[in-house]
C-alpha positions, 0 to 999 in steps of 0.5 A, spaced: 310 863 267 306 857 267 301 861 272 300 866 267 299 860 261 294 857 265 290 863 267 291 866 260 288 860 257 282 860 261 280 867 260 280 865 253 276 858 253 271 862 258 270 867 253 269 862 248 263 859 251 259 865 251 253 864 248 251 869 242 243 870 240 242 869 234 235 870 230 233 866 225 228 869 219 226 865 213 227 870 207 221 872 204 219 871 196 223 874 192 220 880 187 221 877 180 218 870 183 211 875 184 210 875 176 204 874 174 200 869 169 201 873 162 193 875 159 189 871 156 189 872 148 182 874 146 179 872 139 179 878 134 172 881 133 169 879 126 173 873 126 169 868 121 174 862 121 173 857 127 181 855 126 182 862 127 179 862 134 181 855 136 188 857 135 188 862 140 183 858 145 190 853 145 195 858 146 191 860 152 191 853 155 198 852 153 200 859 156 196 858 163 198 850 164 206 853 163 204 858 168 201 853 172 206 848 173 211 853 174 208 857 180 205 851 182 212 847 183 215 854 186 210 854 191 210 846 192 218 847 193 218 854 198 213 850 203 218 845 203 224 849 204 220 853 209 218 847 214 225 844 214 227 851 216 222 851 222 224 844 224 231 846 225 233 849 232 
């Protein structure tokens, strides 16, 4: 009985030491993160008031800067995560 337990233990331990190949893959960019920035607004033709033109221009600058900050931050985060992933072996 003692021999059987020793042999069984050796077989179990030998089976546990087998290396299983694991393929690592860094995830691709999610589709919702591939959205384009909004289109800029155009000044309506025939506008004679400077205040209306300035309002459209300031909206365009605001939406551009908001989109740029969001995209730049995400690109920096993704690049950092990819470097960390690649450095771990």
